[in-house]
PLY file of the C-alpha trace (Angstrom):
ply
format ascii 1.0
element vertex 500
property float x
property float y
property float z
element edge 499
property int vertex1
property int vertex2
end_header
22.24 -16.47 -52.89
21.87 -19.34 -55.32
21.79 -18.56 -59.05
22.76 -19.81 -62.48
22.85 -18.38 -65.96
22.21 -19.75 -69.41
25.95 -20.32 -69.72
25.72 -22.64 -66.69
22.29 -24.12 -67.23
20.98 -27.12 -65.33
22.33 -30.50 -66.45
19.91 -32.36 -68.70
18.95 -35.08 -66.20
15.67 -36.67 -65.12
14.39 -36.92 -61.57
13.50 -40.61 -62.00
10.62 -42.74 -63.36
7.26 -43.64 -61.83
6.48 -47.01 -60.28
4.55 -49.31 -62.57
1.80 -50.35 -60.14
0.07 -49.06 -57.01
1.55 -51.90 -54.93
5.10 -51.21 -55.98
4.57 -47.49 -55.37
3.17 -48.20 -51.92
6.07 -50.52 -51.08
8.59 -47.98 -52.32
6.95 -45.20 -50.29
6.87 -47.36 -47.15
10.53 -48.31 -47.54
11.54 -44.69 -48.01
9.48 -43.58 -45.02
11.06 -46.31 -42.88
14.54 -45.36 -44.04
13.84 -41.71 -43.26
12.52 -42.63 -39.82
15.65 -44.64 -39.10
17.87 -41.76 -40.13
15.92 -39.29 -38.01
15.87 -41.61 -35.02
19.62 -41.63 -34.61
19.84 -37.81 -34.49
18.89 -36.05 -31.29
17.44 -32.85 -32.76
17.95 -29.91 -30.37
14.93 -28.14 -28.98
13.67 -25.21 -31.05
13.34 -21.92 -29.17
11.66 -18.67 -30.19
12.30 -15.01 -29.52
10.40 -12.07 -30.97
11.73 -8.99 -32.68
8.60 -6.88 -32.55
5.80 -9.06 -33.91
8.10 -11.48 -35.77
9.00 -14.81 -34.13
12.55 -15.99 -34.79
13.47 -19.67 -34.40
16.82 -20.89 -33.13
18.50 -23.87 -31.47
21.25 -23.94 -28.84
23.48 -27.00 -28.54
27.04 -27.98 -27.61
28.99 -27.05 -24.51
32.45 -26.13 -25.84
34.43 -23.13 -24.60
33.63 -21.01 -27.70
30.31 -19.19 -28.23
29.44 -19.47 -31.93
26.44 -18.34 -33.98
25.94 -20.31 -37.19
23.88 -18.53 -39.85
23.31 -20.96 -42.76
23.45 -19.86 -46.37
20.50 -19.70 -48.73
17.63 -21.93 -47.48
17.23 -23.66 -44.14
14.84 -25.35 -41.74
16.21 -26.16 -38.29
14.39 -29.50 -38.10
15.07 -30.69 -41.65
18.78 -29.77 -41.46
19.43 -32.54 -38.92
17.88 -35.21 -41.15
20.74 -34.88 -43.63
23.63 -37.05 -42.42
26.26 -34.65 -43.81
24.60 -31.56 -42.38
24.10 -33.29 -39.00
27.77 -34.31 -39.00
28.76 -30.70 -39.70
26.57 -29.33 -36.89
27.84 -31.97 -34.47
31.41 -31.02 -35.33
30.63 -27.40 -34.47
29.16 -28.56 -31.16
32.36 -30.45 -30.34
34.23 -27.20 -29.66
31.51 -24.57 -29.22
28.21 -23.64 -27.69
26.34 -23.20 -30.97
23.35 -21.00 -31.72
21.80 -22.19 -35.01
19.29 -19.77 -36.56
16.49 -19.69 -39.09
16.44 -16.12 -40.37
13.24 -14.13 -40.81
11.19 -15.47 -43.73
12.86 -18.90 -43.62
12.22 -22.32 -42.11
10.64 -22.24 -38.66
10.85 -18.46 -38.28
7.90 -16.31 -39.32
7.53 -16.06 -43.09
6.92 -12.93 -45.13
5.17 -12.32 -48.41
6.65 -11.02 -51.63
5.32 -7.55 -50.74
6.72 -7.61 -47.19
10.47 -7.80 -47.73
12.52 -6.47 -44.78
15.53 -4.18 -45.25
18.91 -5.72 -44.63
19.32 -3.81 -41.36
16.27 -5.65 -39.99
17.95 -9.01 -40.62
21.01 -7.73 -38.74
18.77 -6.60 -35.87
17.14 -10.05 -35.83
20.57 -11.59 -35.34
21.22 -9.30 -32.38
17.89 -10.27 -30.80
18.75 -13.98 -31.06
22.25 -13.39 -29.65
20.76 -11.49 -26.70
18.17 -14.21 -26.07
20.96 -16.82 -26.07
22.91 -14.73 -23.52
26.02 -14.54 -25.66
28.35 -11.60 -25.05
30.90 -11.74 -27.90
30.30 -14.81 -30.07
32.12 -16.00 -33.15
29.83 -15.37 -36.13
29.93 -18.07 -38.82
27.90 -17.30 -41.91
27.75 -18.72 -45.41
27.29 -16.69 -48.59
24.29 -14.35 -48.11
24.15 -15.05 -44.37
27.84 -14.21 -44.26
26.92 -10.71 -45.41
24.50 -10.41 -42.49
27.26 -11.50 -40.11
29.72 -9.04 -41.66
27.26 -6.17 -41.26
26.60 -7.17 -37.66
30.34 -7.11 -36.95
30.64 -3.64 -38.48
27.67 -2.26 -36.51
28.39 -4.10 -33.25
32.19 -4.51 -32.94
31.85 -4.84 -29.15
29.55 -7.85 -29.60
31.69 -9.75 -32.14
34.62 -11.95 -31.17
35.57 -12.97 -34.72
34.09 -13.71 -38.15
34.14 -16.87 -40.25
32.68 -16.26 -43.69
32.18 -19.03 -46.22
31.77 -18.24 -49.93
30.68 -14.60 -49.49
29.94 -12.05 -52.19
29.93 -8.33 -51.34
27.74 -7.30 -54.29
24.76 -9.13 -55.75
24.72 -7.90 -59.35
27.64 -7.44 -61.72
29.03 -3.98 -62.44
32.02 -2.60 -64.32
34.13 -2.80 -61.14
32.62 -6.06 -59.88
32.48 -8.57 -62.76
32.16 -11.71 -60.60
28.46 -11.35 -59.76
25.56 -12.28 -62.03
24.05 -9.86 -64.52
20.48 -8.60 -64.30
19.52 -10.92 -67.16
21.01 -13.93 -65.41
19.12 -13.05 -62.24
15.85 -12.81 -64.17
16.41 -16.22 -65.76
17.28 -17.77 -62.42
14.21 -16.37 -60.64
11.91 -17.46 -63.49
13.20 -21.04 -63.20
12.75 -20.88 -59.43
9.16 -19.67 -59.75
8.31 -22.50 -62.12
10.13 -25.37 -60.41
10.54 -24.67 -56.70
9.94 -27.77 -54.59
9.57 -30.22 -57.49
11.63 -33.37 -57.95
13.06 -32.16 -61.24
14.11 -28.75 -59.88
15.64 -30.26 -56.75
17.61 -32.80 -58.79
18.98 -30.25 -61.23
19.86 -27.66 -58.64
21.60 -30.29 -56.51
23.83 -31.35 -59.40
24.75 -27.70 -59.89
25.45 -26.60 -56.30
26.67 -29.92 -54.88
28.46 -31.94 -57.57
29.74 -34.48 -55.04
26.13 -35.67 -54.56
25.35 -36.15 -58.25
23.10 -39.23 -58.58
22.54 -39.48 -54.81
18.78 -40.08 -54.49
18.80 -39.54 -50.74
20.32 -36.08 -51.15
17.90 -35.27 -53.99
14.89 -36.12 -51.85
16.31 -34.17 -48.94
16.86 -31.05 -51.04
13.30 -31.28 -52.38
11.96 -31.49 -48.81
14.21 -28.66 -47.64
12.95 -26.44 -50.47
9.32 -27.13 -49.65
9.72 -26.59 -45.91
12.10 -23.63 -45.98
10.11 -21.12 -48.04
7.34 -20.80 -50.61
8.25 -19.89 -54.22
7.03 -16.29 -53.87
8.77 -15.66 -50.54
11.94 -17.32 -51.85
11.99 -14.98 -54.84
11.50 -12.02 -52.49
14.42 -13.23 -50.36
16.67 -13.62 -53.39
15.89 -10.10 -54.59
17.45 -8.78 -51.36
20.76 -10.32 -52.40
20.46 -9.27 -56.04
20.33 -5.64 -54.85
23.06 -6.03 -52.21
26.28 -4.01 -52.12
28.16 -3.90 -48.80
31.63 -3.17 -50.17
31.85 0.23 -48.45
31.16 -1.34 -45.05
33.81 -4.07 -45.12
36.86 -1.85 -44.38
35.23 -0.82 -41.06
35.17 -4.36 -39.66
37.45 -4.70 -36.64
36.91 -8.37 -35.77
39.52 -10.96 -36.79
38.10 -12.49 -39.97
38.54 -15.77 -41.85
37.15 -15.98 -45.39
36.81 -19.47 -46.90
35.99 -20.30 -50.51
36.05 -23.47 -52.60
37.99 -23.02 -55.80
35.48 -24.87 -57.98
32.37 -23.10 -56.61
29.94 -22.59 -59.52
27.55 -20.38 -57.54
29.85 -17.77 -56.02
33.03 -17.12 -57.99
36.20 -17.59 -55.94
37.28 -14.12 -57.08
34.36 -12.72 -55.09
35.77 -14.38 -51.99
39.23 -12.98 -52.65
37.77 -9.51 -53.13
35.72 -9.82 -49.92
38.80 -10.72 -47.88
40.91 -7.93 -49.40
38.41 -5.32 -48.22
38.49 -6.38 -44.54
41.63 -5.20 -42.71
43.82 -8.15 -41.78
41.38 -10.81 -42.99
42.72 -14.28 -43.77
41.65 -15.86 -47.07
41.86 -19.62 -47.50
40.97 -21.49 -50.68
39.56 -24.98 -50.23
39.58 -27.69 -52.87
36.27 -28.85 -54.31
33.20 -27.49 -56.07
30.43 -27.96 -53.49
28.67 -24.71 -52.60
27.07 -25.67 -49.23
29.55 -25.16 -46.41
28.64 -28.49 -44.82
29.18 -30.48 -48.04
32.47 -31.63 -49.49
35.61 -32.15 -47.43
34.56 -31.21 -43.90
37.90 -32.30 -42.45
39.81 -29.69 -44.47
37.24 -27.03 -43.61
37.42 -27.63 -39.87
41.19 -27.89 -39.91
41.36 -24.29 -41.10
38.64 -23.16 -38.68
40.34 -24.85 -35.71
43.66 -23.20 -36.56
42.00 -19.78 -36.93
40.11 -19.98 -33.63
43.18 -21.27 -31.78
45.13 -18.27 -33.04
42.34 -15.93 -31.91
42.28 -17.45 -28.44
46.06 -17.13 -28.12
45.98 -13.52 -29.33
43.19 -12.61 -26.92
45.05 -14.29 -24.08
48.06 -12.11 -24.87
45.86 -9.01 -24.90
44.51 -9.98 -21.48
47.98 -10.02 -19.97
48.69 -7.15 -17.61
51.63 -6.00 -15.51
50.91 -6.78 -11.87
52.71 -7.18 -8.58
52.10 -10.58 -7.00
52.24 -11.20 -3.24
52.33 -14.58 -1.52
52.30 -14.99 2.27
52.69 -18.09 4.41
52.55 -18.74 8.17
55.87 -20.08 9.45
55.79 -23.54 11.13
52.00 -23.66 10.95
51.82 -27.45 11.28
53.86 -27.47 14.50
51.88 -24.60 16.03
48.57 -26.26 15.19
49.71 -29.47 16.88
50.86 -27.57 20.00
47.71 -25.45 20.37
45.04 -27.91 19.26
42.60 -27.55 16.39
40.12 -25.18 18.03
42.69 -22.68 19.32
44.63 -22.81 16.09
41.53 -22.18 13.98
40.81 -19.07 16.03
44.32 -17.76 15.30
43.98 -18.60 11.60
40.69 -16.70 11.42
42.28 -13.65 13.06
45.25 -13.98 10.68
42.89 -14.00 7.70
41.03 -10.95 8.98
44.29 -9.02 9.44
45.55 -9.84 5.96
42.23 -8.90 4.32
42.29 -5.60 6.20
45.81 -4.86 4.97
44.88 -5.83 1.40
42.01 -3.36 1.57
44.29 -0.63 2.92
46.88 -1.08 0.16
44.36 -1.76 -2.65
45.35 -5.37 -3.09
43.09 -7.93 -4.77
42.72 -11.27 -3.01
43.18 -14.02 -5.56
43.20 -17.18 -3.48
43.65 -18.65 0.01
45.33 -22.03 0.34
45.31 -23.23 3.95
47.17 -20.49 5.82
48.71 -18.82 2.76
47.38 -15.82 0.81
47.82 -14.95 -2.87
47.05 -11.35 -3.89
47.85 -8.89 -6.69
48.50 -5.14 -6.74
48.65 -2.55 -9.50
51.89 -1.12 -8.09
55.00 -2.82 -6.64
55.47 -0.35 -3.76
51.96 -1.04 -2.50
52.63 -4.77 -2.67
55.86 -4.53 -0.65
54.41 -2.11 1.92
51.36 -4.34 2.34
53.68 -7.27 3.03
55.51 -5.19 5.67
52.23 -4.26 7.31
51.12 -7.91 7.40
54.40 -9.10 8.98
54.06 -6.51 11.75
50.30 -6.89 12.26
50.31 -10.67 12.91
53.03 -10.60 15.59
50.56 -10.02 18.45
49.06 -13.42 17.50
52.45 -14.94 18.37
52.96 -16.16 14.82
55.31 -15.13 12.04
54.70 -15.01 8.32
57.08 -15.03 5.37
56.27 -13.19 2.14
57.38 -13.03 -1.49
56.81 -10.20 -3.97
57.44 -10.17 -7.73
56.28 -7.89 -10.53
55.61 -9.32 -13.99
53.02 -10.02 -16.67
50.06 -12.11 -15.55
47.24 -13.59 -17.57
43.74 -12.60 -16.46
41.00 -15.20 -16.94
38.11 -13.14 -15.64
39.48 -11.75 -12.35
41.87 -14.67 -11.76
45.60 -14.08 -12.26
47.86 -16.80 -13.61
51.15 -17.32 -15.42
54.89 -17.48 -14.80
54.89 -14.38 -12.58
52.47 -16.13 -10.22
54.42 -19.38 -10.22
57.71 -17.57 -9.62
56.34 -15.69 -6.60
55.03 -18.91 -5.09
58.53 -20.40 -5.37
60.14 -17.23 -4.05
58.15 -17.11 -0.78
59.38 -20.59 0.14
62.95 -19.24 0.34
62.10 -16.48 2.81
63.03 -16.64 6.49
60.46 -16.05 9.29
59.15 -12.44 9.15
61.19 -11.88 5.98
59.93 -10.41 2.72
61.84 -11.50 -0.39
61.42 -9.50 -3.57
62.68 -10.01 -7.12
65.13 -7.73 -8.88
62.27 -6.43 -11.01
60.18 -5.34 -8.03
63.19 -3.76 -6.32
64.08 -1.72 -9.39
60.51 -0.48 -9.81
60.18 0.99 -6.31
63.04 3.48 -6.62
62.15 6.65 -4.73
59.64 4.91 -2.47
61.93 4.97 0.60
62.07 1.18 0.75
65.48 -0.36 1.47
66.73 -3.83 0.59
69.41 -6.35 1.52
71.04 -8.49 -1.15
70.21 -12.18 -0.86
72.14 -13.29 -3.96
71.00 -15.34 -6.95
68.80 -18.42 -6.70
67.26 -21.08 -8.91
63.48 -21.29 -8.63
62.09 -24.78 -9.23
60.40 -25.07 -12.59
61.31 -21.48 -13.60
64.04 -20.79 -16.15
67.10 -18.70 -15.33
68.72 -17.35 -12.17
66.81 -14.95 -9.97
68.50 -12.16 -8.01
66.58 -11.76 -4.76
66.50 -9.06 -2.10
65.07 -8.92 1.42
63.13 -5.86 2.49
65.21 -4.18 5.23
63.66 -3.41 8.60
64.91 -0.96 11.20
65.48 -3.83 13.66
68.17 -5.42 11.45
71.80 -4.36 11.47
72.79 -5.99 8.21
74.31 -3.78 5.49
71.73 -2.41 3.07
71.72 -2.48 -0.71
70.16 0.37 -2.61
0 1
1 2
2 3
3 4
4 5
5 6
6 7
7 8
8 9
9 10
10 11
11 12
12 13
13 14
14 15
15 16
16 17
17 18
18 19
19 20
20 21
21 22
22 23
23 24
24 25
25 26
26 27
27 28
28 29
29 30
30 31
31 32
32 33
33 34
34 35
35 36
36 37
37 38
38 39
39 40
40 41
41 42
42 43
43 44
44 45
45 46
46 47
47 48
48 49
49 50
50 51
51 52
52 53
53 54
54 55
55 56
56 57
57 58
58 59
59 60
60 61
61 62
62 63
63 64
64 65
65 66
66 67
67 68
68 69
69 70
70 71
71 72
72 73
73 74
74 75
75 76
76 77
77 78
78 79
79 80
80 81
81 82
82 83
83 84
84 85
85 86
86 87
87 88
88 89
89 90
90 91
91 92
92 93
93 94
94 95
95 96
96 97
97 98
98 99
99 100
100 101
101 102
102 103
103 104
104 105
105 106
106 107
107 108
108 109
109 110
110 111
111 112
112 113
113 114
114 115
115 116
116 117
117 118
118 119
119 120
120 121
121 122
122 123
123 124
124 125
125 126
126 127
127 128
128 129
129 130
130 131
131 132
132 133
133 134
134 135
135 136
136 137
137 138
138 139
139 140
140 141
141 142
142 143
143 144
144 145
145 146
146 147
147 148
148 149
149 150
150 151
151 152
152 153
153 154
154 155
155 156
156 157
157 158
158 159
159 160
160 161
161 162
162 163
163 164
164 165
165 166
166 167
167 168
168 169
169 170
170 171
171 172
172 173
173 174
174 175
175 176
176 177
177 178
178 179
179 180
180 181
181 182
182 183
183 184
184 185
185 186
186 187
187 188
188 189
189 190
190 191
191 192
192 193
193 194
194 195
195 196
196 197
197 198
198 199
199 200
200 201
201 202
202 203
203 204
204 205
205 206
206 207
207 208
208 209
209 210
210 211
211 212
212 213
213 214
214 215
215 216
216 217
217 218
218 219
219 220
220 221
221 222
222 223
223 224
224 225
225 226
226 227
227 228
228 229
229 230
230 231
231 232
232 233
233 234
234 235
235 236
236 237
237 238
238 239
239 240
240 241
241 242
242 243
243 244
244 245
245 246
246 247
247 248
248 249
249 250
250 251
251 252
252 253
253 254
254 255
255 256
256 257
257 258
258 259
259 260
260 261
261 262
262 263
263 264
264 265
265 266
266 267
267 268
268 269
269 270
270 271
271 272
272 273
273 274
274 275
275 276
276 277
277 278
278 279
279 280
280 281
281 282
282 283
283 284
284 285
285 286
286 287
287 288
288 289
289 290
290 291
291 292
292 293
293 294
294 295
295 296
296 297
297 298
298 299
299 300
300 301
301 302
302 303
303 304
304 305
305 306
306 307
307 308
308 309
309 310
310 311
311 312
312 313
313 314
314 315
315 316
316 317
317 318
318 319
319 320
320 321
321 322
322 323
323 324
324 325
325 326
326 327
327 328
328 329
329 330
330 331
331 332
332 333
333 334
334 335
335 336
336 337
337 338
338 339
339 340
340 341
341 342
342 343
343 344
344 345
345 346
346 347
347 348
348 349
349 350
350 351
351 352
352 353
353 354
354 355
355 356
356 357
357 358
358 359
359 360
360 361
361 362
362 363
363 364
364 365
365 366
366 367
367 368
368 369
369 370
370 371
371 372
372 373
373 374
374 375
375 376
376 377
377 378
378 379
379 380
380 381
381 382
382 383
383 384
384 385
385 386
386 387
387 388
388 389
389 390
390 391
391 392
392 393
393 394
394 395
395 396
396 397
397 398
398 399
399 400
400 401
401 402
402 403
403 404
404 405
405 406
406 407
407 408
408 409
409 410
410 411
411 412
412 413
413 414
414 415
415 416
416 417
417 418
418 419
419 420
420 421
421 422
422 423
423 424
424 425
425 426
426 427
427 428
428 429
429 430
430 431
431 432
432 433
433 434
434 435
435 436
436 437
437 438
438 439
439 440
440 441
441 442
442 443
443 444
444 445
445 446
446 447
447 448
448 449
449 450
450 451
451 452
452 453
453 454
454 455
455 456
456 457
457 458
458 459
459 460
460 461
461 462
462 463
463 464
464 465
465 466
466 467
467 468
468 469
469 470
470 471
471 472
472 473
473 474
474 475
475 476
476 477
477 478
478 479
479 480
480 481
481 482
482 483
483 484
484 485
485 486
486 487
487 488
488 489
489 490
490 491
491 492
492 493
493 494
494 495
495 496
496 497
497 498
498 499
């Protein structure tokens, strides 16, 4: 929402004088058009796509190929095409694309999406549903939602309604209530809203209105003719005066304070301390109502999220998202038993038998191991040459599977060695990784032919399983900290003393 009151009236400035002659006006217009063409030419504007929610067409762009899925819902007014013609806005969008796959939206009633009339104002829940439709069309599962001011409220409501579809929230300059009350003094009064909407109705899209509103919401651009012209064009091509007033009335009547405590997604709330449109106290209040939300104050007075010091803004965002990724990686860690197997002296046997005969043995070896993994509910993770890497949800199953493999491959006149360790592994999709995996890979290399080495952890966890072990002492595993106490799984054919 974008408002002002009589106490913060527009600065008394002029939009600029007229050219004295037709020739000078024509030359000025041609120069400006050429300059605009040059600016547009250097920006590769992403393709605009459409998806319908019922009969309403919603416009969006998808760009960037970073590892993060992010939906950017711009504050106040927007037009997907015009946004890219502003060098600062284009820089901001390009920065988002540097680390994310970005979905950039024009909400219903705005820009390239279908407009609505003053008598056809949608409820807030419809705007939230529109966001879900765009997210589905973009094939995003759990994106980061980044919304400014009024659009931030839409994102917050989406996160509350669809916690399973929201990875995290970034909210810039939000306000939870549109009109001031006794317990919410930071919003504008009804009288201030009326004054603001009357000025909008009279001046929307004019040079004078664009100049004055720019000096109010973006002080860093005061006197910048290029930014003044851009804001005038954005106003004209984002919404008509009547539809803009209808849109603003949605936010004047807004109050989502009761919803905020239900938000589960990790949330970052950003606010510039000198913001003249949304009081920084509104941002503080917004963050306090969301459990665990981070609130960061940024220096400056510019209201648009893409204006002002972008470096400081993205520094905070980068830190927040990095923390989220690390936290989610920790949550994806599970306790698993890791098994590695390896054919003993495979190079020598291949040379003695020849490639064709050896490949037949390797194929039979693979079939046997996969059969044993199926029997003991193991999950094949990888095959490297003649070695297998698998995981189990129980250490006894992992050790017994290794025993079955050692016995089952003997008729092929080959021997395998195996290593088993139980520890936390990271799961990227279905792929296991981490220190537990690396340790098991080092452990198998120490095993003798037909021997199964297990770690102290795995041995201790199979108590009562009937498995017996022989002490193999402590060892250093390359690249892994500490000393590892290893045990060999005892077989009935061995006469060595057993450890229990």
